[in-house]
C-alpha positions as CSV (number, residue, x, y, z in Angstrom):
1,M,68.3,92.9,91.4
2,P,64.9,94.3,90.3
3,T,63.3,97.1,92.5
4,F,59.7,98.2,92.7
5,V,58.8,101.6,94.2
6,A,55.5,103.2,95.3
7,T,55.3,106.8,96.5
8,D,52.4,108.8,97.8
9,F,52.8,112.4,99.0
10,A,50.9,115.6,99.6
11,V,52.1,119.2,100.1
12,G,49.2,121.6,100.7
13,K,46.7,121.1,97.9
14,A,49.3,119.4,95.7
15,A,49.2,115.5,95.9
16,A,50.5,112.7,93.8
17,S,51.1,109.0,93.9
18,T,52.7,106.5,91.5
19,A,54.1,103.0,91.5
20,G,56.1,100.8,89.2
21,P,59.5,99.2,88.5
22,S,62.5,101.2,89.6
23,D,66.1,101.0,88.5
24,L,67.9,97.7,87.8
25,A,70.8,97.2,90.2
26,L,73.9,95.1,89.4
27,G,76.5,94.4,92.0
28,T,79.1,92.1,93.4
29,G,80.5,91.6,96.9
30,L,82.4,89.5,99.4
31,H,81.2,87.7,102.5
32,F,83.5,87.1,105.5
33,P,81.7,84.5,107.5
34,E,84.2,83.9,110.4
35,I,85.9,87.2,111.5
36,Y,85.5,86.0,115.1
37,E,83.7,83.0,116.6
38,S,83.1,81.8,120.2
39,E,80.3,80.1,122.1
40,A,78.8,83.5,123.0
41,L,79.7,85.6,120.0
42,K,80.1,85.3,116.2
43,I,81.2,88.2,114.0
44,E,80.8,88.1,110.2
45,G,81.2,90.8,107.6
46,L,79.9,91.8,104.1
47,T,81.2,94.3,101.6
48,D,79.8,95.0,98.1
49,V,79.5,97.6,95.4
50,D,76.2,98.1,93.4
51,V,75.5,100.1,90.3
52,F,71.9,101.3,89.7
53,L,71.0,101.8,86.0
54,P,68.3,104.4,85.2
55,T,65.7,102.1,83.7
56,G,62.5,103.0,85.7
57,R,59.6,105.0,84.2
58,Y,56.6,106.1,86.2
59,Q,54.0,108.3,84.7
60,R,53.7,110.1,81.4
61,G,54.3,113.8,81.5
62,G,55.3,113.7,85.2
63,L,57.8,112.0,87.3
64,R,60.0,109.9,85.0
65,N,62.5,108.3,87.2
66,L,62.9,108.4,91.0
67,S,66.7,108.1,90.7
68,F,67.0,111.4,88.8
69,D,67.9,109.7,85.5
70,T,71.4,109.1,86.5
71,Y,73.7,106.1,87.2
72,A,74.1,105.7,91.0
73,Y,76.9,104.0,92.8
74,L,76.6,102.4,96.2
75,S,79.3,101.0,98.4
76,T,78.1,98.9,101.4
77,N,80.1,97.7,104.4
78,D,78.4,95.6,107.1
79,L,79.4,93.9,110.3
80,I,77.1,91.4,111.9
81,F,77.4,90.5,115.6
82,H,75.5,87.3,116.6
83,L,74.9,87.3,120.4
84,R,74.2,83.7,121.0
85,S,73.7,83.6,124.8
86,I,70.7,86.0,125.0
87,G,67.3,84.2,124.7
88,N,67.2,82.4,121.3
89,G,69.9,84.8,120.1
90,L,70.3,88.4,119.0
91,F,72.1,89.9,116.2
92,F,73.2,93.5,115.7
93,E,74.1,94.7,112.2
94,P,75.7,98.2,111.7
95,S,76.2,99.2,108.1
96,L,77.9,102.1,106.4
97,Y,77.0,103.2,102.9
98,F,78.8,105.6,100.5
99,S,76.8,106.7,97.4
100,A,77.2,109.1,94.5
101,S,75.7,109.5,91.0
102,T,76.6,110.7,87.5
103,E,75.4,113.9,86.0
104,N,72.0,114.3,84.4
105,H,72.5,116.2,81.2
106,D,68.8,116.5,80.4
107,F,67.3,118.0,83.7
108,R,64.3,120.2,83.2
109,N,63.9,123.0,85.6
110,P,60.4,122.8,87.2
111,A,60.2,126.6,87.4
112,A,61.1,127.1,83.7
113,T,61.3,125.3,80.4
114,T,65.1,125.3,80.2
115,R,67.1,122.0,80.3
116,L,70.2,122.0,82.5
117,R,72.9,119.7,83.7
118,Y,72.3,118.6,87.2
119,Q,74.3,116.4,89.7
120,L,73.2,115.2,93.1
121,G,75.8,115.6,95.9
122,P,77.4,112.4,97.3
123,T,76.1,111.0,100.6
124,V,77.2,108.8,103.5
125,Q,74.5,106.7,105.1
126,A,74.5,104.7,108.3
127,L,72.1,101.9,109.0
128,F,71.6,99.6,112.0
129,K,69.4,96.6,112.7
130,L,68.9,95.0,116.2
131,L,66.8,91.8,115.9
132,A,65.9,89.0,118.3
133,H,65.3,85.4,117.1
134,I,61.8,84.4,118.1
135,D,62.2,80.7,117.2
136,H,64.9,78.1,117.8
137,A,65.5,77.7,114.1
138,H,66.4,81.4,113.8
139,T,64.1,81.8,110.8
140,R,61.9,84.5,112.4
141,N,63.1,87.7,113.8
142,L,61.7,91.0,115.3
143,G,63.5,94.2,116.2
144,I,64.3,97.8,115.4
145,E,66.0,99.5,112.5
146,G,67.5,103.0,112.2
147,F,68.7,104.8,109.1
148,F,70.7,108.1,109.0
149,D,71.4,109.9,105.6
150,L,73.9,112.7,105.4
151,Q,74.6,114.4,102.1
152,Y,78.0,116.0,102.7
153,R,78.3,118.1,99.5
154,D,75.7,120.4,97.8
155,D,74.1,119.6,94.5
156,R,75.5,121.2,91.3
157,M,73.7,122.8,88.4
158,D,75.6,123.6,85.2
159,D,78.8,123.3,87.2
160,S,77.7,125.8,89.8
161,R,77.2,124.8,93.5
162,I,73.6,125.1,94.8
163,R,74.2,126.4,98.3
164,N,72.5,124.8,101.2
165,S,70.9,122.0,99.1
166,A,72.5,119.1,100.9
167,E,69.9,116.8,102.5
168,R,69.7,115.1,105.9
169,G,67.3,112.5,107.1
170,C,67.0,110.3,110.2
171,M,64.6,107.4,110.4
172,L,63.6,104.8,113.1
173,G,61.1,102.0,113.3
174,P,60.3,98.3,113.7
175,I,61.5,95.5,111.4
176,A,60.5,91.9,110.9
177,T,62.3,89.2,108.9
178,A,61.5,85.6,108.1
179,V,62.7,82.7,105.9
180,L,59.7,81.0,104.3
181,R,60.0,78.2,101.7
182,G,63.3,79.4,100.4
183,F,62.5,83.1,100.4
184,L,64.0,85.7,102.8
185,I,61.3,88.4,103.6
186,D,62.3,91.7,105.2
187,L,59.6,94.2,106.2
188,S,60.2,97.5,107.9
189,V,58.3,100.7,108.7
190,L,60.6,103.7,109.3
191,R,59.3,107.1,110.6
192,E,61.5,110.1,109.6
193,F,61.9,112.2,112.7
194,D,64.4,114.6,111.3
195,A,64.6,116.0,107.7
196,L,66.5,118.8,106.0
197,N,65.9,119.9,102.3
198,R,63.7,116.8,101.7
199,P,60.1,115.7,102.3
200,Q,59.5,114.2,105.7
201,G,57.3,111.1,106.1
202,T,57.1,107.4,106.8
203,R,58.8,104.8,104.6
204,F,57.5,101.2,104.3
205,T,60.0,98.7,102.7
206,A,59.4,95.2,101.6
207,I,62.3,93.1,100.4
208,V,61.9,89.6,99.1
209,C,65.0,87.5,98.1
210,R,65.3,84.0,96.8
211,V,67.8,82.1,99.0
212,F,70.0,79.6,97.1
C-alpha cells in the first residue's frame, strides 16, 4: 500500500512544507462478513496487522522521514453496523488501533550534534465513522468522522524515559466516500480540537483504493 504525505506548518516565524511518498505498508487481515444479519441490521468485522517500512525521504538536509525512521506496527480491529431501515441506509464503523515502533539508532538531537537512540512510545487509537448513503446503490456516502489518539507510555532516549512526552490528540470533521469506476475514494477533513505534546491543526486525508 503506497502512501503519499504533504505537510505544512508554521510556529511563530518558523515555517516549512514538504510533500512526497511516505512509507510502504505491508499487511494482511481477515474479513468477517456475516457476524449478524437481519432485515434491519447487518454487522460485519475486519481485523488486520500492517507493518510500515521506513522508505520515505522528504527534503535534503531537513525532515528525512515522517515515520521517525523506524519500522511501525499497526493492529486494526473494526466492527461495521449497517442500519438498513433509516433512509437509504446508515453505517456506523468504530475502530480500535494499537501501534508501536522499533528503535531509531541514528536519531539526531535537534538541539545538539549528537546522535542517540530514540523510541516512540506505543499508542492506542480509536476511530469512528457515521455515514449515510445518499443514493440507492450505496456508492455515495456523507457523514462525520472522529479520531482519538492516546500515547500511553512516554518516549525513550538511550534507554531513559522522557517524562511527560506522551502525546494526545482528538479530531472531528466531515467525511465523504464514493465508488467511481472501480475505485473507492475516501475524503475527510479533521480539525484537531485537543492536542498535548504535539502540533495542533487540521488534517486533510484522501484515500484512493482499487476495488477488485
